[in-house]
C-alpha positions as CSV (number, residue, x, y, z in Angstrom):
1,M,199.5,51.7,281.8
2,A,199.1,49.7,284.2
3,K,199.3,50.8,288.1
4,K,202.2,49.3,289.9
5,K,200.9,47.1,292.9
6,H,202.6,46.0,295.7
7,T,203.0,42.7,297.2
8,R,202.9,42.2,301.0
9,K,203.7,38.4,302.9
10,S,203.5,37.5,306.1
11,L,204.8,35.0,308.3
12,I,202.2,32.0,309.3
13,L,202.7,29.3,312.0
14,T,200.1,26.7,312.1
15,S,199.6,23.6,313.6
16,R,199.6,20.4,311.1
17,G,197.3,17.6,311.6
18,S,194.2,16.3,310.3
19,G,191.7,18.7,311.0
20,R,193.9,21.1,312.6
21,R,194.7,24.1,310.6
22,K,194.4,26.9,313.4
23,I,196.6,29.4,313.0
24,H,198.9,30.1,315.6
25,Y,200.6,33.3,314.9
26,M,200.4,35.7,312.2
27,S,203.4,38.1,311.6
28,K,202.9,41.8,310.7
29,L,203.0,42.8,306.7
30,Y,206.2,43.0,305.4
31,R,207.2,44.3,301.4
32,G,207.1,41.3,299.3
33,K,210.7,41.4,298.2
34,E,211.7,40.5,301.7
35,H,213.1,36.6,302.3
36,D,210.6,34.3,304.0
37,Y,213.7,33.5,306.5
38,S,215.0,36.9,307.1
39,I,211.4,37.6,308.2
40,L,211.4,34.6,310.6
41,K,214.9,36.1,312.3
42,Q,213.2,39.3,312.5
43,E,210.2,37.9,314.5
44,F,211.8,35.1,316.3
45,P,215.5,36.3,317.3
46,S,217.6,33.3,317.9
47,N,218.8,34.1,321.7
48,R,215.2,32.4,322.6
49,A,214.3,28.6,322.6
50,W,211.0,29.6,320.2
51,F,211.0,25.5,318.9
52,S,212.8,24.3,321.4
53,D,209.9,21.5,321.8
54,K,208.6,21.6,318.3
55,K,208.6,19.7,315.4
56,V,209.0,22.3,312.4
57,L,208.1,21.4,308.7
58,L,209.2,24.3,306.3
59,D,209.6,24.9,302.9
60,L,212.5,25.5,300.9
61,G,212.6,29.4,301.9
62,F,214.2,28.4,305.1
63,Q,217.2,26.9,304.3
64,G,219.7,27.3,307.6
65,F,217.1,27.2,309.8
66,D,218.4,24.0,312.0
67,D,222.0,25.7,312.2
68,L,220.1,28.8,314.4
69,Y,217.6,27.3,315.4
70,E,217.0,24.4,318.2
71,T,214.0,22.3,317.8
72,L,213.2,18.7,318.4
73,E,213.0,18.0,314.2
74,V,213.5,20.0,311.3
75,W,212.1,19.1,308.2
76,L,213.1,20.8,305.2
77,P,212.7,19.5,301.6
78,H,215.7,18.3,299.8
79,K,217.3,20.5,297.5
80,R,218.8,19.7,294.1
81,K,222.3,21.1,293.5
82,R,223.1,23.4,290.6
83,V,223.5,22.5,287.2
84,K,227.0,21.9,286.0
85,K,227.4,20.3,282.3
86,G,227.4,17.1,282.1
87,L,226.3,16.1,285.6
88,D,222.8,14.8,287.0
89,N,221.7,17.1,289.5
90,S,218.3,15.7,290.0
91,L,217.1,14.0,293.8
92,S,217.5,10.6,294.2
93,E,214.3,8.2,294.1
94,Q,214.2,7.9,298.1
95,Q,215.0,11.7,298.5
96,K,212.1,12.3,295.5
97,Q,209.4,10.3,297.9
98,E,210.8,12.3,301.5
99,N,209.9,15.8,299.6
100,K,206.5,14.1,298.9
101,A,206.0,13.0,301.8
102,Q,207.1,16.2,303.8
103,A,205.2,18.5,301.1
104,Q,201.4,16.0,302.1
105,A,202.8,16.9,305.8
106,R,202.6,20.6,304.8
107,I,199.2,20.9,303.2
108,G,197.6,21.4,306.3
109,V,199.4,24.8,306.3
110,E,198.2,24.9,302.9
111,H,194.3,25.0,303.4
112,S,195.2,27.1,306.8
113,I,196.4,30.0,304.1
114,G,193.4,29.1,302.0
115,G,191.4,29.5,304.7
116,L,192.2,33.1,305.4
117,K,191.5,33.6,301.4
118,R,188.1,32.7,301.8
119,F,187.5,36.6,303.4
120,R,188.3,38.4,299.6
121,I,189.8,41.3,301.4
122,I,193.3,39.7,301.7
123,Y,193.5,39.0,297.9
124,N,191.7,41.6,296.2
125,Q,193.2,45.1,295.8
126,I,193.6,46.8,299.1
127,R,193.8,50.9,298.4
128,M,194.8,51.3,302.4
129,K,198.3,53.4,302.8
130,H,198.2,52.7,307.0
131,Q,200.5,49.6,307.3
132,Y,198.7,49.1,311.1
133,D,195.1,49.2,309.9
134,M,196.3,46.1,307.1
135,D,198.1,44.4,309.7
136,M,195.1,44.6,312.2
137,I,192.3,43.0,308.9
138,L,194.9,40.1,308.5
139,G,194.5,39.5,311.9
140,I,190.9,40.0,312.1
141,C,190.7,37.4,309.1
142,A,192.9,35.0,311.2
143,G,190.8,34.9,314.1
144,L,187.7,34.5,312.2
145,W,188.9,31.6,310.5
146,N,190.6,30.0,313.6
147,F,186.3,30.5,314.7
148,L,185.0,29.1,311.9
149,I,186.9,25.9,312.1
150,C,186.3,25.5,315.9
Protein backbone atom coordinates (compact mmCIF):
# COMPACT_ATOMS: atom_id res chain seq x y z
CA MET A 1 0.00 0.00 0.00
CA ALA A 2 1.38 3.41 -0.98
CA LYS A 3 1.92 6.12 1.59
CA LYS A 4 -0.43 9.07 1.57
CA LYS A 5 0.98 12.20 0.03
CA HIS A 6 -0.19 15.51 1.40
CA THR A 7 0.03 18.28 -1.16
CA ARG A 8 0.86 21.88 -0.37
CA LYS A 9 0.21 25.02 -2.36
CA SER A 10 1.42 28.59 -2.29
CA LEU A 11 0.23 31.85 -3.80
CA ILE A 12 2.80 33.45 -6.11
CA LEU A 13 2.74 37.02 -7.47
CA THR A 14 5.01 37.78 -10.41
CA SER A 15 5.47 40.51 -12.97
CA ARG A 16 4.51 39.87 -16.55
CA GLY A 17 6.29 40.87 -19.70
CA SER A 18 9.06 39.49 -21.83
CA GLY A 19 12.07 38.54 -19.78
CA ARG A 20 10.51 39.72 -16.50
CA ARG A 21 9.67 36.57 -14.61
CA LYS A 22 10.68 37.84 -11.20
CA ILE A 23 8.80 36.50 -8.19
CA HIS A 24 7.61 39.45 -6.10
CA TYR A 25 5.66 37.59 -3.45
CA MET A 26 5.30 34.02 -2.30
CA SER A 27 2.89 33.06 0.46
CA LYS A 28 3.44 30.45 3.11
CA LEU A 29 2.37 26.92 2.26
CA TYR A 30 -1.26 25.87 2.65
CA ARG A 31 -2.93 22.48 2.54
CA GLY A 32 -3.57 21.30 -1.01
CA LYS A 33 -7.34 21.33 -0.65
CA GLU A 34 -7.40 25.01 0.36
CA HIS A 35 -8.97 27.06 -2.44
CA ASP A 36 -6.77 29.59 -4.28
CA TYR A 37 -9.17 32.47 -3.69
CA SER A 38 -9.41 31.80 0.05
CA ILE A 39 -5.61 31.83 0.24
CA LEU A 40 -5.61 35.21 -1.49
CA LYS A 41 -8.17 36.59 0.95
CA GLN A 42 -6.08 35.38 3.91
CA GLU A 43 -2.83 36.79 2.56
CA PHE A 44 -4.29 40.07 1.28
CA PRO A 45 -7.26 41.22 3.40
CA SER A 46 -9.69 43.34 1.38
CA ASN A 47 -9.63 46.26 3.84
CA ARG A 48 -6.49 47.70 2.15
CA ALA A 49 -5.83 48.86 -1.40
CA TRP A 50 -3.31 46.16 -2.32
CA PHE A 51 -3.87 46.16 -6.07
CA SER A 52 -5.34 49.65 -6.66
CA ASP A 53 -2.54 50.71 -9.02
CA LYS A 54 -2.08 47.34 -10.77
CA LYS A 55 -3.44 45.43 -13.74
CA VAL A 56 -4.13 41.93 -12.45
CA LEU A 57 -4.16 38.74 -14.55
CA LEU A 58 -5.82 35.78 -12.86
CA ASP A 59 -7.04 32.31 -13.69
CA LEU A 60 -10.50 30.87 -13.07
CA GLY A 61 -9.62 29.96 -9.48
CA PHE A 62 -10.12 33.61 -8.52
CA GLN A 63 -13.74 34.20 -9.53
CA GLY A 64 -15.11 37.14 -7.51
CA PHE A 65 -11.76 38.95 -7.21
CA ASP A 66 -13.08 42.06 -8.94
CA ASP A 67 -15.98 42.31 -6.47
CA LEU A 68 -13.69 42.38 -3.43
CA TYR A 69 -10.53 44.19 -4.58
CA GLU A 70 -10.00 47.53 -6.30
CA THR A 71 -7.68 47.42 -9.34
CA LEU A 72 -6.89 49.34 -12.50
CA GLU A 73 -7.93 46.35 -14.59
CA VAL A 74 -8.75 42.70 -13.95
CA TRP A 75 -8.27 40.00 -16.56
CA LEU A 76 -10.31 36.91 -15.78
CA PRO A 77 -10.98 34.24 -18.39
CA HIS A 78 -14.53 33.62 -19.54
CA LYS A 79 -16.13 30.60 -17.96
CA ARG A 80 -18.44 28.22 -19.80
CA LYS A 81 -21.99 28.02 -18.56
CA ARG A 82 -23.16 24.85 -16.85
CA VAL A 83 -24.55 22.20 -19.17
CA LYS A 84 -28.31 22.27 -19.68
CA LYS A 85 -30.13 19.75 -21.80
CA GLY A 86 -30.51 20.82 -25.41
CA LEU A 87 -28.63 24.11 -24.98
CA ASP A 88 -25.26 25.04 -26.40
CA ASN A 89 -23.02 26.06 -23.52
CA SER A 90 -19.82 26.71 -25.44
CA LEU A 91 -18.05 30.05 -25.52
CA SER A 92 -18.36 32.41 -28.48
CA GLU A 93 -15.41 32.81 -30.84
CA GLN A 94 -14.65 36.24 -29.38
CA GLN A 95 -14.60 34.83 -25.83
CA LYS A 96 -12.30 32.01 -26.95
CA GLN A 97 -9.92 34.55 -28.52
CA GLU A 98 -9.94 36.65 -25.34
CA ASN A 99 -9.19 33.58 -23.23
CA LYS A 100 -6.34 32.65 -25.55
CA ALA A 101 -4.85 36.16 -25.35
CA GLN A 102 -5.08 36.09 -21.55
CA ALA A 103 -3.43 32.67 -21.40
CA GLN A 104 -0.57 33.96 -23.55
CA ALA A 105 -0.16 36.95 -21.23
CA ARG A 106 -0.11 34.69 -18.14
CA ILE A 107 2.53 32.35 -19.53
CA GLY A 108 5.28 34.36 -17.82
CA VAL A 109 3.83 33.35 -14.46
CA GLU A 110 4.01 29.71 -15.47
CA HIS A 111 7.64 30.22 -16.48
CA SER A 112 8.37 31.63 -13.01
CA ILE A 113 6.77 28.61 -11.37
CA GLY A 114 8.75 26.36 -13.70
CA GLY A 115 11.90 28.21 -12.67
CA LEU A 116 11.15 27.39 -9.04
CA LYS A 117 10.74 23.75 -9.95
CA ARG A 118 14.28 23.83 -11.29
CA PHE A 119 15.25 23.38 -7.65
CA ARG A 120 14.14 19.77 -7.36
CA ILE A 121 13.47 19.96 -3.64
CA ILE A 122 10.15 21.62 -4.42
CA TYR A 123 8.51 18.81 -6.30
CA ASN A 124 10.27 15.80 -4.84
CA GLN A 125 8.87 14.12 -1.76
CA ILE A 126 9.77 16.14 1.31
CA ARG A 127 9.79 14.34 4.61
CA MET A 128 9.98 17.43 6.77
CA LYS A 129 7.36 17.81 9.43
CA HIS A 130 7.85 21.48 10.27
CA GLN A 131 5.88 23.95 8.15
CA TYR A 132 8.27 26.81 8.95
CA ASP A 133 11.26 24.94 7.47
CA MET A 134 9.35 24.15 4.28
CA ASP A 135 8.32 27.82 3.95
CA MET A 136 11.95 28.88 4.40
CA ILE A 137 13.12 26.48 1.70
CA LEU A 138 10.53 27.83 -0.73
CA GLY A 139 11.58 31.40 0.04
CA ILE A 140 15.24 30.54 -0.55
CA CYS A 141 14.37 28.88 -3.87
CA ALA A 142 12.40 31.98 -4.94
CA GLY A 143 15.34 34.20 -4.00
CA LEU A 144 17.75 32.01 -5.95
CA TRP A 145 15.43 32.08 -8.97
CA ASN A 146 15.26 35.92 -8.85
CA PHE A 147 19.06 36.07 -8.53
CA LEU A 148 19.45 33.68 -11.45
CA ILE A 149 17.32 35.76 -13.86
CA CYS A 150 18.88 39.15 -12.93
